[in-house]
N, C-alpha and C positions, 0 to 999 in steps of 0.2 A: 483310244486306249492298245496299248502294246499287248502282245499275244504273251499267254501263260508259258513259262518254261514246261517240256514236254521230256523227261524222266527214261532214256532210251536204253533201257537192260538188256544188254547183249551178250549172249555167248558163243564162241569161235568152237568148233573141233577141227584139227589138223593132223598134218600127219608128221608136223615136225615143229621144230622150235622159231622156226623165220620163215616169212612168204618170200616166193622163189625160186632158192630150193629144193622148197615144201609147199603143198596146197593146203588150201582151206578147204576141207572137204563138207562141211554145213557150217551154215550161222544163222541166228535167229535171235529177234529182238522184241522185245515186249516194253511198249509205249505207255508210261503210267503220269497220272498227274501226282502232284504232292500228297493225294490226299488217300491214294493208294488206286483209283479209279484206274483200272483197267480198259486204254485207249482203244488200242489196237494190238496185232503182233504180224509180224511177220517172219518167215522161215525159206531155208533153200538150201538143199544139196546140190554140191558143184561137183563139175569135171575136174579131173586133176590138172594142173598146169603142163602144157607139154616140155618134155626135158625135166620135169622135176620128179622127184624119190622119196618116199617115205623113209625116215629116219629109222634105224635100226632100234635107239631105245623105245620113240613111239611106237613105232609097229609092235615091239612086243610088249607096249601097255596095250596096246589095240587087241591083241592077241588073247589077250585076260579079259575083256570087255567084249566079247561078240555083239549081244544084243545091240550096243551103242553104235560097233561100227555098221551092224546090218541097216540101221534107221538111217546114219548117215552116208548111206551107198544106195541108197533107194531114189531112184528116178533123178539121177544128177540130172543138172542145166550146164549149158556155157555160162562161164562166169561173166561174159558182155552181159548176155539177157538177163542175170538173175542184179548184178551191180545196176544196170540201167532202172530195171524194175523197183530195186528197194531205194534209191536216191526218188523216183516217182513218188513212191510210201511214205518216204521221211518229207519230200515237199508238201505232201497232203495234210500231213499231220496239223491239230488244230494247234500249234504251239511252236515255240522257238527248240528244236531238238537238242536233247544234252544226251553224249555218251554216258552210258554210266556200265562198269565194269567190275570183275572182281576173279582175276585181276585185269585193270586195266590195261596197264603195259602189255601183255599180252594179247590180249582181245581186241585192244585198237591198235594195234600194229598191223593184224592181218586186215580187218575191214578197212583201215586207211588205204595201206598198200591196194587192195583191192579195188577200192572206190576211184582212188587217180588213174593207176592202171587200165580199169575195164570202163568207168563212168564219166573221169575226166574230171571229177571234181568231190570234195566232201562237204556236206550239208552241214558236220558238224566242226566245221574248219579242221584245227589242229588240237582240240580241246579235250581231254577226257576222264572222268570224273572217277575215281578209284573208290569201292566202297572200303575196302580194308584201310585205307591211309584216313576217310573218313571215322570209320570207325576211331582209331589211333587218337585222333583229337577229339571226339566225344567220352572216349575212355579216360582220357588222359596216360597213356602207358605207350610202353616204345613200341613201334612198328612190329617185332618179330613177337610178340606179347599179344597183338590184334587180331588173334586167331578165331574161327568161328568157335571153336570149343570156349575161348573166354569170352564171347558176346553174350550179354543176357538172352535168358531163353524167350523173353517176350519179344525179341526182335525178329524171330523164324514163326512165319507159318506154316503149317503142315503141307507141305509144298514136296516133289520128291526132286530131289538131286538125281538125274539118271545118265548124266552126260551125253543125256538127246538134247541138242542145244535149244529148243524151244522149252522146254521142260526148266532147265535148266536158267533160261534168262526171266522165265516168269519166277521162278523162285529167287534169284536174288533179285531183281527189282520189288517184289515184296519185302525184302530184305533190308533194301535199300530205301524205301519209303518206312518203315518201322523206324529205320534209324535216324533218318530226316526228321520224325513224329518226335523221336527222343530228343533230339539234339533243340528241336527247337522250343518244345515242352521246360526244357534245362535255361533257355535264353529267358523266357516268359517268366521264371519263378518259382 
């Protein structure tokens, strides 16, 4: 019997728009089964990259979000250690990991770059599932109309969105599972 897919909702906090010139400050993943069972979580705060600097626009945003900034700067670790531990965690999940993000284009960019740079491989391969794109298909709307404000309230659990990576990974993972369930209900009738 093949392993089930494990939906790894992942959130990144960074000091700029791209990895390399800027650093991933914190990231977290919440691994869910399709039925919204939370299997495991992973979270790490990271040292900044040598020679990298915060982007002025991003640093202005952080200045207005001090609690989240303080949370992502608490006990940072070397990216090498964090990414190797993350690969071990992903490999130990009881299924095939599927990266899930909101927006996947941003979060996956950082996670994939850091995985390749510091762990030498990505258990996700080159793939990432974007919650907003999936919502667009289910809602039968244009992409830019597929915002959280326009999604059905039933898709949201009462979970905080704090810009602390683990909080946001859990919240977005629950959203994805609710969307997946709604999509499957619609498909069966």
